[in-house]
C-alpha positions as CSV (number, residue, x, y, z in Angstrom):
1,X,-12.2,-61.4,139.6
2,X,-14.3,-64.2,140.9
3,X,-13.4,-67.8,141.8
4,X,-13.9,-69.1,138.3
5,X,-11.4,-66.5,137.0
6,X,-8.8,-67.6,139.4
7,X,-9.4,-71.3,138.6
8,X,-9.1,-70.4,134.9
9,X,-5.8,-68.7,135.5
10,X,-4.5,-71.7,137.5
11,X,-5.6,-74.1,134.7
12,X,-4.1,-71.9,132.1
13,X,-0.7,-71.9,133.9
14,X,-0.8,-75.4,135.3
15,X,2.5,-76.3,133.6
16,X,4.3,-73.3,135.2
17,X,2.8,-74.2,138.6
18,X,3.8,-77.9,138.3
19,X,7.3,-76.9,137.1
20,X,7.9,-74.6,140.0
21,X,6.4,-77.1,142.5
22,X,8.8,-79.8,141.2
23,X,11.6,-77.3,141.4
24,X,10.8,-76.6,145.1
25,X,10.6,-80.3,145.8
26,X,14.0,-80.9,144.1
27,X,15.5,-78.0,146.0
28,X,14.3,-79.4,149.3
29,X,15.9,-82.8,148.5
30,X,19.2,-81.2,147.3
31,X,19.3,-79.1,150.5
32,X,18.9,-82.2,152.6
33,X,21.6,-84.0,150.7
34,X,24.1,-81.1,150.9
35,X,23.4,-80.3,154.6
36,X,25.9,-81.9,157.0
37,X,24.0,-84.2,159.5
38,X,23.6,-82.9,163.0
39,X,23.2,-85.2,166.1
40,X,21.5,-84.1,169.3
41,X,22.3,-85.8,172.6
42,X,20.1,-85.2,175.6
43,X,20.5,-85.6,179.4
44,X,18.1,-84.9,182.3
45,X,18.8,-83.7,185.8
46,X,16.8,-83.8,189.0
47,X,16.8,-80.9,191.5
48,X,16.4,-82.0,195.2
49,X,16.4,-80.1,198.5
50,X,18.3,-81.5,201.5
51,X,15.8,-81.9,204.4
52,X,15.0,-84.0,207.5
53,X,12.1,-85.6,205.7
54,X,9.1,-84.1,207.5
55,X,6.0,-83.4,205.4
56,X,6.2,-79.6,206.0
57,X,9.9,-79.5,205.1
58,X,9.3,-81.5,202.0
59,X,6.5,-79.2,200.8
60,X,8.7,-76.1,201.4
61,X,11.7,-77.8,199.7
62,X,9.6,-78.6,196.7
63,X,8.3,-75.1,196.3
64,X,11.8,-73.8,196.8
65,X,13.3,-76.1,194.2
66,X,10.7,-75.2,191.6
67,X,11.4,-71.6,192.1
68,X,15.1,-72.1,191.6
69,X,14.9,-74.5,188.6
70,X,14.4,-71.6,186.1
71,X,17.5,-69.9,187.4
72,X,19.5,-73.2,187.0
73,X,18.2,-73.4,183.4
74,X,19.6,-70.0,182.6
75,X,22.9,-71.0,184.3
76,X,23.4,-73.9,181.9
77,X,24.6,-71.7,179.0
78,X,26.7,-69.4,181.2
79,X,30.6,-69.5,181.0
80,X,30.6,-70.7,184.6
81,X,29.1,-74.0,183.5
82,X,30.4,-74.3,179.9
83,X,34.1,-73.4,180.5
84,X,34.7,-76.3,182.9
85,X,33.1,-78.6,180.4
86,X,35.3,-77.3,177.6
87,X,38.4,-77.7,179.7
88,X,37.5,-81.2,180.7
89,X,37.1,-82.3,177.1
90,X,39.8,-80.2,175.6
91,X,37.5,-78.6,173.1
92,X,38.8,-75.9,170.7
93,X,35.8,-73.7,171.4
94,X,34.9,-70.6,173.4
95,X,32.0,-70.6,175.9
96,X,30.0,-68.4,173.6
97,X,30.5,-70.7,170.6
98,X,29.5,-73.7,172.7
99,X,26.5,-71.9,174.0
100,X,25.0,-71.8,170.5
101,X,24.9,-75.7,170.5
102,X,23.5,-76.1,174.0
103,X,19.9,-75.8,174.9
104,X,18.4,-76.1,178.4
105,X,14.7,-76.3,179.3
106,X,12.4,-77.4,182.1
107,X,8.9,-78.7,182.2
108,X,6.2,-76.7,184.1
109,X,5.6,-77.6,187.7
110,X,8.6,-80.0,187.8
111,X,12.1,-80.0,189.2
112,X,13.6,-81.6,186.0
113,X,16.2,-79.9,183.8
114,X,16.7,-81.0,180.2
115,X,20.0,-80.3,178.5
116,X,20.4,-81.0,174.8
117,X,23.7,-80.6,172.9
118,X,24.0,-80.6,169.0
119,X,27.1,-81.6,167.1
120,X,28.1,-83.1,163.8
121,X,29.5,-86.1,165.7
122,X,27.1,-88.2,167.8
123,X,29.8,-89.3,170.2
124,X,31.1,-85.8,170.8
125,X,27.5,-84.5,171.3
126,X,26.9,-87.1,174.0
127,X,30.3,-86.3,175.7
128,X,29.6,-82.6,175.7
129,X,26.1,-83.1,177.1
130,X,27.4,-85.3,179.9
131,X,30.3,-82.8,180.7
132,X,27.8,-79.9,180.8
133,X,25.5,-81.8,183.2
134,X,28.4,-82.6,185.5
135,X,29.7,-79.0,185.4
136,X,26.1,-77.8,186.2
137,X,26.0,-80.0,189.3
138,X,29.3,-78.6,190.6
139,X,28.4,-75.0,189.7
140,X,25.0,-75.2,191.5
141,X,26.6,-76.8,194.5
142,X,29.1,-74.0,194.7
143,X,26.5,-71.2,194.3
144,X,24.0,-72.7,196.8
145,X,26.6,-73.5,199.5
146,X,26.1,-71.2,202.6
147,X,28.8,-68.6,203.3
148,X,29.0,-69.7,206.9
149,X,30.0,-73.1,205.7
150,X,28.4,-76.4,205.5
151,X,26.8,-78.5,202.8
152,X,24.6,-77.0,200.0
153,X,20.8,-77.4,200.6
154,X,20.4,-78.1,196.9
155,X,21.6,-81.1,195.1
156,X,21.4,-82.1,191.4
157,X,21.7,-85.6,190.0
158,X,21.7,-87.0,186.5
159,X,18.7,-89.3,186.0
160,X,19.1,-89.7,182.2
161,X,22.6,-90.1,181.0
162,X,23.6,-88.7,177.6
163,X,23.9,-91.4,175.0
164,X,25.2,-91.2,171.4
165,X,22.2,-90.7,169.1
166,X,21.8,-93.4,166.4
167,X,20.2,-91.1,163.8
168,X,20.7,-87.4,163.0
169,X,18.3,-84.8,164.3
170,X,18.8,-82.7,161.2
171,X,18.3,-82.3,158.3
172,X,14.8,-83.6,158.3
173,X,14.6,-84.8,154.6
174,X,10.9,-85.5,154.6
175,X,10.1,-82.1,156.1
176,X,12.5,-80.2,153.8
177,X,10.9,-81.9,150.7
178,X,7.4,-81.0,151.9
179,X,8.4,-77.4,152.7
180,X,10.1,-77.1,149.3
181,X,7.0,-78.5,147.5
182,X,4.7,-76.1,149.4
183,X,6.9,-73.1,148.7
184,X,7.2,-74.1,145.0
185,X,3.5,-74.5,144.8
186,X,2.9,-71.1,146.4
187,X,5.5,-69.4,144.2
188,X,4.0,-71.1,141.1
189,X,0.4,-69.8,142.0
190,X,1.8,-66.3,142.6
191,X,3.7,-66.4,139.4
192,X,0.6,-67.5,137.5
193,X,-1.4,-64.6,138.9
194,X,1.3,-62.1,138.2
195,X,1.8,-63.4,134.7
196,X,-2.0,-63.2,134.1
197,X,-2.0,-59.6,135.3
198,X,0.7,-58.6,132.9
199,X,-0.7,-60.7,130.0
200,X,-3.1,-58.7,128.0
201,X,-3.6,-61.2,125.2
202,X,-7.1,-62.3,124.3
203,X,-7.2,-66.0,125.0
204,X,-10.9,-66.7,125.5
205,X,-14.3,-65.2,125.3
206,X,-13.8,-64.0,128.9
207,X,-10.9,-61.8,127.9
208,X,-12.9,-60.6,124.9
209,X,-15.8,-59.5,127.2
210,X,-13.5,-57.2,129.1
211,X,-13.1,-55.2,125.9
212,X,-16.4,-55.3,124.1
213,X,-20.0,-56.5,124.4
214,X,-20.2,-57.3,120.6
215,X,-21.8,-60.6,119.9
216,X,-19.5,-63.6,119.4
217,X,-21.0,-65.1,116.2
218,X,-18.3,-67.8,115.8
219,X,-15.5,-69.6,117.5
220,X,-13.2,-71.5,115.1
221,X,-11.5,-74.5,116.7
222,X,-7.7,-74.7,116.5
223,X,-6.4,-77.2,114.1
224,X,-2.6,-77.8,113.9
225,X,-3.1,-78.9,110.3
226,X,-4.8,-75.7,109.3
227,X,-1.6,-74.2,107.9
228,X,-1.3,-77.0,105.5
229,X,-5.0,-77.6,104.8
230,X,-6.7,-74.2,105.5
231,X,-10.0,-75.0,103.7
232,X,-12.9,-76.7,105.5
233,X,-13.3,-78.9,102.4
234,X,-9.9,-80.4,103.1
235,X,-10.9,-81.7,106.5
236,X,-13.5,-84.1,107.7
237,X,-17.1,-83.1,107.2
238,X,-17.8,-83.7,110.9
239,X,-14.6,-82.3,112.2
240,X,-14.7,-79.6,114.9
241,X,-13.2,-77.1,112.5
242,X,-15.8,-77.7,109.8
243,X,-18.6,-77.6,112.3
244,X,-17.2,-74.3,113.6
245,X,-17.7,-72.7,110.1
246,X,-21.2,-74.1,109.8
247,X,-22.1,-72.6,113.1
248,X,-20.6,-69.3,112.0
249,X,-22.7,-69.5,108.9
250,X,-25.9,-70.0,111.0
251,X,-25.0,-67.3,113.5
252,X,-24.3,-64.8,110.7
253,X,-27.7,-65.4,109.4
254,X,-29.2,-64.6,112.8
255,X,-27.0,-61.5,113.2
256,X,-28.2,-60.4,109.8
257,X,-31.8,-61.4,110.4
258,X,-33.1,-58.3,108.6
259,X,-31.2,-59.3,105.5
260,X,-30.0,-55.8,104.8
261,X,-26.3,-56.7,105.0
262,X,-25.9,-58.6,101.7
263,X,-22.3,-57.6,101.6
264,X,-20.3,-58.7,104.6
265,X,-16.7,-57.5,105.2
266,X,-14.3,-59.6,107.1
267,X,-11.3,-57.9,108.7
268,X,-9.0,-58.2,111.7
269,X,-6.9,-56.0,113.8
270,X,-3.4,-57.2,112.8
271,X,-2.0,-59.5,110.1
272,X,-1.9,-63.2,110.8
273,X,-5.2,-63.6,112.7
274,X,-6.7,-65.8,110.1
275,X,-9.2,-63.4,108.4
276,X,-8.5,-64.7,104.9
277,X,-9.0,-68.3,105.7
278,X,-12.1,-67.4,107.7
279,X,-13.5,-65.5,104.7
280,X,-12.8,-68.3,102.3
281,X,-14.3,-71.0,104.5
282,X,-17.3,-68.9,105.4
283,X,-18.0,-68.4,101.7
284,X,-17.6,-72.1,101.1
285,X,-20.0,-72.9,103.9
286,X,-22.6,-70.5,102.6
287,X,-22.3,-71.9,99.1
288,X,-22.8,-75.4,100.5
289,X,-26.1,-74.3,102.1
290,X,-27.4,-73.5,98.6
291,X,-26.8,-69.8,98.4
292,X,-25.1,-68.1,95.4
293,X,-22.0,-66.6,96.9
294,X,-19.4,-64.2,95.7
295,X,-16.0,-64.0,97.5
296,X,-14.0,-60.8,96.9
297,X,-10.4,-60.5,97.7
298,X,-10.1,-56.8,98.7
299,X,-6.8,-57.2,100.5
300,X,-4.8,-55.2,97.9
301,X,-1.6,-55.3,99.9
302,X,-1.2,-59.0,100.8
303,X,-3.8,-61.0,98.8
304,X,-4.0,-64.6,99.9
305,X,-7.3,-66.0,98.7
306,X,-5.9,-67.0,95.3
307,X,-3.2,-69.1,97.0
308,X,-5.8,-70.9,99.3
309,X,-8.2,-71.5,96.4
310,X,-5.7,-72.2,93.7
311,X,-6.9,-69.4,91.4
312,X,-5.1,-66.9,89.1
313,X,-5.0,-63.3,90.4
314,X,-3.4,-61.7,87.4
315,X,-6.8,-60.1,86.7
316,X,-9.4,-59.4,89.3
317,X,-10.7,-56.6,91.5
318,X,-8.2,-53.9,90.5
319,X,-8.8,-54.9,86.8
320,X,-12.5,-54.2,87.2
321,X,-12.0,-51.0,89.1
322,X,-9.7,-49.6,86.4
323,X,-12.2,-50.6,83.7
324,X,-9.8,-52.9,81.9
325,X,-12.3,-55.8,81.8
326,X,-15.9,-56.4,82.5
327,X,-16.7,-57.8,86.0
328,X,-18.4,-60.8,84.5
329,X,-15.2,-61.9,82.8
330,X,-13.2,-61.7,86.0
331,X,-15.4,-63.9,88.3
332,X,-14.0,-67.4,88.7
333,X,-16.2,-70.3,89.7
334,X,-14.9,-72.6,92.4
335,X,-16.0,-76.0,93.8
336,X,-19.2,-77.9,93.2
337,X,-21.5,-75.2,94.6
338,X,-22.5,-71.7,93.5
339,X,-19.3,-70.0,94.7
340,X,-17.6,-67.4,92.6
341,X,-14.4,-65.7,93.4
342,X,-13.1,-62.3,92.4
343,X,-9.4,-62.3,93.1
344,X,-7.4,-59.1,93.9
345,X,-5.8,-58.6,90.6
346,X,-2.5,-56.7,90.4
347,X,-1.4,-54.9,93.5
348,X,-1.9,-51.1,93.0
349,X,0.1,-48.3,94.5
350,X,-3.0,-46.7,96.0
351,X,-5.2,-49.4,97.6
352,X,-7.0,-47.0,99.9
353,X,-8.1,-44.7,97.1
354,X,-9.3,-47.6,95.0
355,X,-11.3,-49.2,97.8
356,X,-12.9,-45.9,98.7
357,X,-13.7,-44.9,95.2
358,X,-17.2,-44.6,93.6
359,X,-16.3,-47.5,91.2
360,X,-15.8,-49.8,94.2
361,X,-19.1,-48.9,95.7
362,X,-20.8,-49.4,92.3
363,X,-19.1,-52.8,91.9
364,X,-20.4,-54.0,95.3
365,X,-23.9,-52.8,94.4
366,X,-23.7,-54.8,91.2
367,X,-22.6,-57.9,93.0
368,X,-25.4,-57.5,95.6
369,X,-27.9,-57.6,92.7
370,X,-26.7,-60.9,91.3
371,X,-25.6,-62.8,94.4
372,X,-27.4,-63.9,97.5
373,X,-24.4,-62.7,99.6
374,X,-21.0,-61.2,99.0
375,X,-18.1,-61.9,101.3
376,X,-15.3,-59.4,101.2
377,X,-11.8,-60.1,102.6
378,X,-10.3,-56.8,103.6
379,X,-6.9,-55.8,105.0
380,X,-6.3,-55.5,108.8
381,X,-7.6,-52.4,110.5
382,X,-4.6,-51.1,112.4
383,X,-1.7,-51.1,109.9
384,X,-3.7,-49.5,107.1
385,X,-7.0,-47.6,106.6
386,X,-8.3,-49.8,103.8
387,X,-10.8,-51.8,105.9
388,X,-12.2,-48.7,107.6
389,X,-12.7,-47.0,104.3
390,X,-14.3,-50.0,102.7
391,X,-16.6,-50.7,105.7
392,X,-18.6,-47.6,104.8
393,X,-19.6,-49.3,101.5
394,X,-20.8,-52.7,102.9
395,X,-23.8,-53.8,104.8
396,X,-21.9,-55.2,107.8
397,X,-18.5,-56.0,109.3
398,X,-17.3,-59.1,111.0
399,X,-14.1,-58.8,113.1
400,X,-11.8,-61.8,113.3
401,X,-9.9,-62.0,116.5
402,X,-6.9,-64.4,116.7
403,X,-6.7,-65.8,120.2
404,X,-3.3,-66.1,121.9
405,X,-2.1,-63.4,119.5
406,X,-4.1,-60.2,119.7
407,X,-3.7,-57.8,122.7
408,X,-6.7,-56.2,124.3
409,X,-5.4,-52.7,123.6
410,X,-5.1,-53.5,119.8
411,X,-8.7,-54.8,119.8
412,X,-9.9,-51.6,121.5
413,X,-8.1,-49.6,118.8
414,X,-9.8,-51.6,116.0
415,X,-13.3,-51.2,117.6
416,X,-12.7,-47.5,117.9
417,X,-11.7,-47.3,114.2
418,X,-14.9,-49.0,113.2
419,X,-16.9,-46.8,115.5
420,X,-15.4,-43.6,114.1
421,X,-16.6,-44.6,110.5
422,X,-19.9,-45.7,111.9
423,X,-19.5,-49.3,110.6
424,X,-22.2,-51.8,111.3
425,X,-20.4,-54.5,113.4
426,X,-22.3,-57.7,113.0
427,X,-20.2,-59.6,115.5
428,X,-16.8,-61.0,116.4
429,X,-15.2,-64.3,115.3
430,X,-12.8,-65.9,117.7
431,X,-10.2,-67.8,115.7
432,X,-7.8,-70.6,116.8
433,X,-9.8,-71.3,119.9
434,X,-8.5,-74.4,121.8
435,X,-10.9,-77.4,121.6
436,X,-10.1,-78.3,125.2
437,X,-8.7,-76.6,128.3
438,X,-9.6,-73.5,130.3
439,X,-9.8,-71.3,127.1
440,X,-12.1,-73.6,125.2
441,X,-15.3,-72.0,123.9
442,X,-17.3,-74.8,122.2
443,X,-18.2,-78.2,123.4
444,X,-17.1,-81.1,121.2
445,X,-19.3,-84.0,120.1
446,X,-18.0,-87.4,119.1
447,X,-19.2,-88.9,115.8
448,X,-18.8,-92.5,114.8
449,X,-20.6,-92.5,111.5
450,X,-18.7,-93.5,108.4
451,X,-17.7,-90.8,106.1
452,X,-16.3,-88.5,108.7
453,X,-12.8,-88.9,107.3
454,X,-11.4,-86.5,104.8
455,X,-11.0,-89.2,102.2
456,X,-11.3,-87.9,98.6
457,X,-11.9,-84.4,99.8
458,X,-9.1,-83.1,97.6
459,X,-11.6,-82.9,94.8
460,X,-13.2,-79.9,96.6
461,X,-9.9,-78.0,96.5
462,X,-9.7,-77.5,92.8
463,X,-11.2,-74.7,90.8
464,X,-14.4,-75.9,89.3
465,X,-14.3,-74.0,86.0
466,X,-15.3,-76.8,83.7
467,X,-17.9,-78.2,86.1
468,X,-19.4,-74.8,86.9
469,X,-19.4,-74.0,83.2
470,X,-21.5,-77.0,82.5
471,X,-23.8,-76.1,85.4
472,X,-24.1,-72.6,84.2
473,X,-24.7,-73.6,80.6
474,X,-28.4,-74.0,81.4
475,X,-28.5,-70.4,82.8
476,X,-27.5,-68.5,79.7
477,X,-29.0,-65.3,78.6
478,X,-31.7,-67.0,76.6
479,X,-33.1,-68.4,79.8
480,X,-32.6,-65.3,81.9
481,X,-36.4,-64.8,82.0
482,X,-37.2,-68.4,82.9
483,X,-38.7,-69.3,86.2
484,X,-36.1,-69.1,88.9
485,X,-34.9,-72.3,90.7
486,X,-36.2,-73.2,94.1
487,X,-33.8,-74.5,96.7
488,X,-35.0,-75.7,100.1
489,X,-38.1,-73.5,99.8
490,X,-36.2,-70.4,99.0
491,X,-36.0,-68.7,95.7
492,X,-32.4,-68.5,94.4
493,X,-31.7,-66.4,91.4
494,X,-28.4,-67.3,89.8
495,X,-26.2,-64.6,88.4
496,X,-27.9,-63.5,85.1
497,X,-25.5,-60.7,84.1
498,X,-22.4,-62.8,83.7
499,X,-22.7,-64.8,80.5
500,X,-19.0,-64.5,79.9
501,X,-18.4,-67.6,82.0
502,X,-20.2,-69.7,79.4
503,X,-17.8,-68.6,76.7
504,X,-14.6,-69.2,78.7
């Protein structure tokens, strides 16, 4: 992983990091509130050597006192010093318990001894510090007094009396809050990395690239209204979602630059990744570009195209495969453009056998002869074998990957299934891609032109049987040999073998 990957992980989990950082900050504040204040009183003593005052004696005395100061510092926390202080103040403590609250130190190359005492009461802290200093003076005088008698050559005196501190030395609220914030931030970053390690979901094109090098021919922007308005004709013409399908249409043409794949199968790894809406919107986008398109609902287990497009599925693909009706009578025109839909028909007990039959292959070949392109919506790859079986009868396969939903191991299984049947994978379509954030794939572009709203777009979401019948009335069998129409410089031959629409 490089730096950009780590930054993407942090941006992806920024909410977790912020939450844990705020939790650490709050914990630091609560700790400071709940901690009982502690006050520290300090006193300072000076160590002197009794001498006559000559220069040589002063130098010797100074060297001697510096050498002895370290010993006096260690003596401060001894019972010999602390017990007299306890007795003088009448404290209910032992010398060992008091030693935990007393600290003694000295500064290098000096004869100064610092004594600090911590207690929950500022007055008691200063009293104990003063009592310890006085006890140290007496103890040193006793220890340094010559055995032969006479005065001690060393004398200690208090040069800084212990005073009651006005503010507590702990807790340090500001420091605790800062430490809590830093710990929360560090824990949040570690949690984000750990979560990313365990998370195998495909969330962006970077995650997809870890599994396959197949070209990404489309990235469908996430739209929270897509569940209610799944068709691109129900959204603004210049909306990011509509532009995504137009880009998918263009990229599909480049992926099929040879033109050999006139029948394109759309499938996914698992249900719920958006393959049916992608197939429907791709067919609509192709029809809007002037091509004559046939959309086939080959999901004979959970057909959904009829619900999205508002069509009847009582007769459709299964009806044609069983020979109960002619294919021309089963095609239903939709919208203002040359889009025809073959719904699933009745759900059969043996979908895999029907989709892998000779009749299915013949049906697709017939559709390829009469349409510019055929879009087939197939079942998911992993739950059933329908899509793998059907992929052998089509020109190319497009795999729809639902981001935030599909796991990397499931995508690997799907790609392996397509590879085993030697399917021609044209590319991958990332669905539900965030328009913004670390997992965004496409760049947005702001439009201000009028007409970008979805006003009056509901007219596109109605089956266009009557309108299409009028348009096709000029294309009856009597004009089947007429000169083909020309659309944008390309010769477009309308379906000539389906006159049944004109009689319906």
